[in-house]
C-alpha positions, -999 to +999 in steps of 0.1 A: +000+000+000+012+035-008+027+050+024+014+086+015-021+072+011-019+056+044-009+088+061-038+106+045-062+080+058-046+082+093-051+120+097-084+122+081-100+094+101-087+108+134-103+141+127-135+125+114-139+102+145-142+132+168-170+147+148-189+116+137-192+098+170-217+123+184-251+109+194-242+072+190-258+047+214-234+021+230-230-014+219-252-037+239-277-009+247-315-014+242-340+013+234-377+013+229-396+024+198-430+023+214-460+044+205-470+068+233-502+081+217-526+061+237-528+081+270-548+063+298-542+078+332-526+110+345-507+115+378-493+148+390-463+154+413-447+187+424-421+184+396-437+163+369-469+152+351-470+115+343-491+098+317-493+061+313-498+047+278-504+014+261-471-002+269-451+024+290-453+059+304-438+093+299-436+125+320-435+162+314-409+181+334-426+212+346-394+232+351-378+229+317-407+216+296-387+184+286-405+151+279-389+118+290-400+082+282-399+053+307-404+018+295-393-017+306-359-008+291-351+021+314-371+019+346-404+001+345-406-035+357-431-046+331-452-038+301-488-027+300-493-003+329-529+000+338-530+028+364-508+054+381-513+076+411-492+099+435-493+101+473-487+137+483-483+126+519-455+100+513-442+115+480-445+082+463-456+073+429-474+039+422-475+022+388-497-008+387-496-032+357-524-053+343-507-084+353-509-074+390-473-062+392-465-031+414-438-005+411-434+022+438-412+052+429-397+075+456-380+102+434-362+083+407-356+052+430-379+023+423-390-008+443-409-036+427-436-057+445-444-087+423-465-106+449-497-104+430-481-110+396-465-143+408-495-154+429-511-185+414-548-176+411-576-177+386-588-142+393-584-114+368-554-093+379-562-063+357-559-031+377-590-007+376-581+021+400-558+034+428-573+053+457-547+071+479-560+077+514-536+088+542-511+059+547-528+035+524-533+029+487-565+009+479-560-010+447-591-021+427-583-052+407-603-076+385-605-100+415-611-076+444-593-050+466-557-050+477-545-026+504-509-013+502-493+002+532-473+032+519-457+038+553-444+002+557-440-004+519-459-037+520-492-053+510-512-052+542-545-067+533-569-080+506-606-080+504-624-106+482-660-095+485-679-115+459-708-137+470-695-167+490-660-152+490-657-154+452-637-130+431-655-098+421-641-071+398-639-038+417-639-007+394-630+018+422-631+026+458-638+057+479-638+063+516-666+087+527-671+095+563-667+061+582-676+039+552-655+024+525-674+020+491-665-004+462-680-001+429-686-031+407-704-042+375-733-055+397-736-025+420-721-005+449-709-023+479-700-007+513-685-017+547-674+001+579-639+013+573-628+004+608-641-031+607-611-054+614-625-081+593-631-065+559-615-095+543-647-114+551-673-108+524-702-110+548-692-077+562-699-060+528-734-051+518-749-037+486-762-001+487-798-005+475-807+032+479-788+043+449-807+046+416-803+014+395-786-005+424-780-037+403-763-020+374-727-013+368-711+014+389-679+031+376-659+057+393-665+067+429-650+100+443-654+122+474-661+158+463-674+189+483-680+166+513-702+143+492-698+109+476-700+111+438-707+080+418-708+072+381-739+050+375-743+031+342-779+031+331-776+013+298-745-007+292-715+017+284-736+043+265-760+057+289-750+069+323-757+094+351-738+109+380-752+104+415-742+120+447-747+111+484-746+136+512-746+109+539-784+108+542-799+107+508-789+100+471-798+124+444-789+128+407-763+153+396-762+147+358-786+125+338-787+109+304-749+115+296-734+096+267-704+075+273-690+090+304-655+076+306-644+088+340-649+112+368-620+125+389-614+150+417-583+172+422-576+206+436-612+209+448-624+205+412-646+178+397-639+167+361-664+146+341-652+132+309-680+122+285-684+117+248-669+147+229-666+169+260-649+174+294-669+192+320-653+208+351-669+221+383-658+239+414-667+229+450-700+249+448-710+226+418-707+255+394-694+248+359-660+263+353-652+251+319-664+228+290-637+215+267-639+197+234-620+164+238-633+135+217-608+109+231-598+121+266-597+092+291-587+107+325-579+142+338-565+159+368-560+195+378-527+211+388-536+245+401-555+260+373-541+237+345-561+208+334-541+177+323-557+150+302-547+116+291-559+112+256-561+079+237-549+094+204-528+123+214-510+112+245-510+140+271-530+173+267-527+205+286-556+230+288-549+264+304-570+296+307-547+311+281-542+281+258-566+254+246-551+220+241-513+218+239-504+183+228-474+168+247-462+136+232-428+118+229-417+109+194-426+074+183-446+052+160-483+060+157-492+026+170-475-006+183-488-029+155-461-048+137-463-072+108-430-066+091-400-044+094-379-034+063-344-018+060-345+008+031-311+025+025-307+036+061-344+040+070-364+015+089-400+009+077-426-008+099-458-023+083-486-021+109-511-042+089-516-079+089-539-108+081-551-140+097-538-174+088-572-181+073-567-153+049-590-125+063-575-091+068-572-075+102-583-042+087-557-020+104-557+014+086-530+017+059-500+033+074-462+031+074-442+040+105-408+053+093-376+058+114-351+082+098-325+104+114-335+093+148-371+104+143-403+085+138-429+097+113-460+080+098-474+080+063-510+088+075-501+122+088-496+137+054-515+112+032-548+106+050-569+115+020-549+092-003-553+063+022-590+066+027-606+031+028-572+013+024-560-011+051-532-036+060-499-027+047-478-058+051-447-058+029-421-034+013-397-032-016-372-005-020-336+004-026-338+041-024-347+060+008-368+085-012-389+058-031-403+025-020-433+003-025-458-010+001-479-041-006-513-043+010-536-072+019-566-065-002-560-030-016-531-034-041-498-016-042-488+018-029-459+038-045-444+063-019-421+090-031-406+115-007-431+106+019-461+110-004-484+083-019-477+091-054-495+061-071-518+033-063-518+002-084-544-026-086-561-046-114-578-015-128-546+003-139-524-027-146-545-043-173-556-069-147-521-081-140-519-071-104-544-084-078-554-068-046-538-092-022-500-088-022-482-113+000-446-103-009-425-079-030-389-073-038-365-058-064-342-078-085-307-067-095-321-053-128-345-030-111-376-050-118-403-050-090-416-085-083-448-092-064-468-123-053-505-123-054-523-145-029-545-173-044-542-160-080-541-181-112-512-160-123-496-151-090-461-139-101-463-102-111-435-078-122-433-042-130-403-033-151-382+000-147-400+012-178-434+008-161-446-023-181-465-050-162-464-088-167-477-117-148-468-155-149-483-188-140-454-212-150-467-247-145-496-236-123-476-248-092-482-215-074-518-209-086-545-204-060-520-209-031-516-191+003-484-174-009-458-157+013-425-139+011-402-136-019-364-126-022-342-119-051-307-137-049-275-122-059-273-144-091-307-131-103-330-159-092-363-153-073-371-175-043-406-177-029-419-196+000-454-209+010-468-205+045-492-234+042-470-264+034-467-260-004-429-257-003-405-234-023-408-219-058-379-205-077-378-188-111-355-168-133-373-146-159-366-118-183-400-100-180-403-091-217-392-126-228-418-152-217-398-180-233-366-172-213-380-185-180-365-211-157-387-225-130-385-251-102-407-260-072-399-284-045-407-295-009-383-288+019-366-322+025-334-339+033-324-368+010-346-393+028-370-372+048-396-345+041-391-317+067-416-291+080-430-271+050-448-243+071-422-217+059-421-184+078-391-164+064-364-166+039-331-147+035-298-150+017-266-145+038-233-129+029-218-161+015-249-167-007-265-194+013-303-195+016-317-197+052-354-205+058-373-203+091-398-230+095-424-240+121-397-265+134-364-247+133-342-237+104-332-252+071-304-241+048-296-244+010-259-241+005-257-238-032-288-220-044-274-212-078-277-250-087-315-249-082-322-255-120-297-282-126-297-304-094-323-318-069-323-294-040-319-309-006-320-289+026-294-290+053-304-286+090-277-268+110-268-287+143-252-274+174-244-287+209-270-275+236-267-287+272-242-313+261-265-328+233-263-323+196-296-308+184-310-293+153-309-255+153-340-242+171-357-276+168-393-274+180-393-236+176-414-216+152-388-194+135-408-164+124-380-140+112-343-142+102-319-113+098-282-114+087-258-090+103-225-075+089-206-105+104-228-130+086-243-140+120-280-149+121-306-132+143-335-156+147-369-145+160-393-171+173-430-174+182-428-179+220-390-186+225-376-151+222-346-139+201-315-160+193-281-150+179-261-177+163-228-179+144-225-175+107-228-213+101-254-218+127-234-243+147-228-220+178-255-203+199-240-169+209-269-153+228-305-159+237-328-131+248-362-135+265-385-116+288-369-132+319-332-125+312-333-092+292-353-061+284-371-079+256-408-069+256-422-102+245-410-137+235-433-135+205-411-121+178-428-110+146-400-095+126-363-088+129-344-063+107-310-047+110-298-012+101-266-024+084-249+010+087-251+012+125-256-024+135-288-016+153-312-045+154-349-036+153-371-063+169-408-063+161-428-081+189-465-085+194-460-057+220-443-032+198-408-023+184-376-021+202-340-022+192-306-035+204-272-021+193-252-051+182-215-054+176-216-059+138-222-036+109-219-039+072-184-041+059-171-011+040-156-011+006-124+007+019-111+024+051-120+060+042-146+063+070-129+046+099-135+060+134-137+050+171-166+056+194-165+069+221-133+089+215-120+102+237-129+076+263-134+096+295-127+087+330-154+064+345-165+050+312-165+011+313-185+002+282-175-011+248-153+010+225-162+005+189-140+008+158-163+014+129-160+019+091-139-013+086-139-038+058-154-073+063-133-095+086-106-068+092-076-078+114-075-053+142-045-048+164-044-022+192-011-010+205+002+017+229+021+046+215+054+026+220+041-002+198+033-029+226+003-051+216-026-045+239-055-062+221-062-082+188-094-092+172-113-097+139-140-073+130-177-083+130-184-070+095-176-033+096-172-031+134-146-042+159-151-039+197-127-035+225-134-033+263-106-010+271-086-038+287-052-054+279-048-090+271-045-098+308-079-083+315-065-052+332-078-016+323-052+001+302-037+034+315-043+070+303-028+075+269-031+074+231-036+040+216-031+031+179-056+010+161-039-009+132-063-023+107-055-048+079-079-063+054-085-100+053-065-101+020-036-081+036-038-056+006-052-027+024-045-011+058-054+019+079-047+035+113-067+055+137-062+066+174-082+063+206-075+087+235-082+071+269-084+091+301-084+073+335 
């Protein structure tokens, strides 16, 4: 290599590394990509306003106006929080999950109480309400009432008050005068608060003086020295608000449509009904009516009204400003069917369909992650997407242009964030059907699509805009078709979800007679294997990997598909001392290949697996018990090859993990280290990025003594800042010497370490 060129690389990459390494997340770090739109309940502390959402929570910092997200990854013990409340007396915040789990926060310090979650019981553990009274929090669950002692930080009692001591869903509680009231779907129950035997159901009686005593009672609150109760008069649609002064009941509001909640805070009553929020002072005078079609819960903080909204997150209404929306950036929803990497951008398809073929009718949308920001297609294209549902697949090789296939509504062309064209049978001379199960580009720029249960299911759109469709030998006709990929040698591989096997073709669209076609079952030489095929990819060595309902199969020489009988190979590895087929017994729903040719395998129920390039070594396993993984049900796995970030679509939403591998570079012109400099107190991974595939990396001190040596994972190498003996290296400048696997190219960069 030219020495002068090596010097130029050395100085340029050292300068570049100090600039480019800003705003990177560390190797091994998780982060959530959840939707925070669906606000459910608000809690207010002196410093913050909290809002729980579908799968997590966020808070608004009053002092500086910042918004912070908290999920299972960075603070919560679980997913799916159901209720949140704050004790002013004890300065504690309670987050209760719909599996019974309890988190108690004192400042930013959290203690978890999993007693109810782990208790073996048939009762419904869904949380309905939290009532803070003095030293106690009364928790209304789907099975009864649990009393949490805020002073002693322990569960002190439980009340199972259904007939005969059976479980009864409690919607809320309130303590008025010397009586505790518990609302349920079959009426309002009460008992003396000082009764030492409240756990005995016989000490609870139904209040028969309330109007409609046997119908569902929702919220109960104490306001203006009276008990206020939401009474359902006709299912969930009709309702009225009753109040009790200790002697008689009367009706406050009648014939209200869809009252969702009533709440009391700062001596004000808030009634949230269909389309409007009503607010009242302690003299029962109306002090405001707000238009809010999807508000779910509200609390006052001085004169400001904070609302949890099921479409907009957290809303703030003040006397000066109507409806300020406060919402962390994220996808518009947590639905995931497929994730697709498109030239640096991540696209999430939130549609879907059932195994029987029916659509799920999720509105057509695309959640796109670009430059650390989520956006969604519906925001600027609502009119274009009217009456279109279920986006399920993508094809693209340009961040400004991609195609989205739908289940039942044809093909969408998206250019610069705008739906520029819509294709179906009406404008493709009948070539394209409405149900598109897979789509991809080939190396010539042809867009290939698969139509579900069509007589001519293989469809192609050429770069010139011409449309063709093919049936070949009718092997694919009227089948429940699935995914398709284009291999590097120009073949198209397609798999069936319903046991019909694999279909491969090579076709020049304009020349029907040029076709080559093959179809076959997945089998070893003497054994037919599982043919419920879930996903298909081609790795960096050209091998085809297929996820099945019983592990993984591999085709080593896919270019021979038209000249030889194709037999599958099942990778094997040693697990617990026994030789087993790779993920035998697991439904492998998704496969992604990283820059080191390792395989990331998502499963339906088993979590996420990382295996070596050949599948013979299990490198890591993530599940809900040993990691921040949201769910063991993995729907889709995709990798940002530039950064190495692995995006994991689960049935609970999207999250990501920063892996140690990126796509190998063509040269060393963009090499850099991160973090650099490494500051005192940092004990994480140091990454060397911008490398060629399988670069040999040697790290030496300034005197040339070897400190560390490794081979890059694709375009990345990692170092823990220790020498070969496992001791932290000292303060100083360290040289990173990089050599390509052929030995023909080399580069150098520097890392400054401060101890």
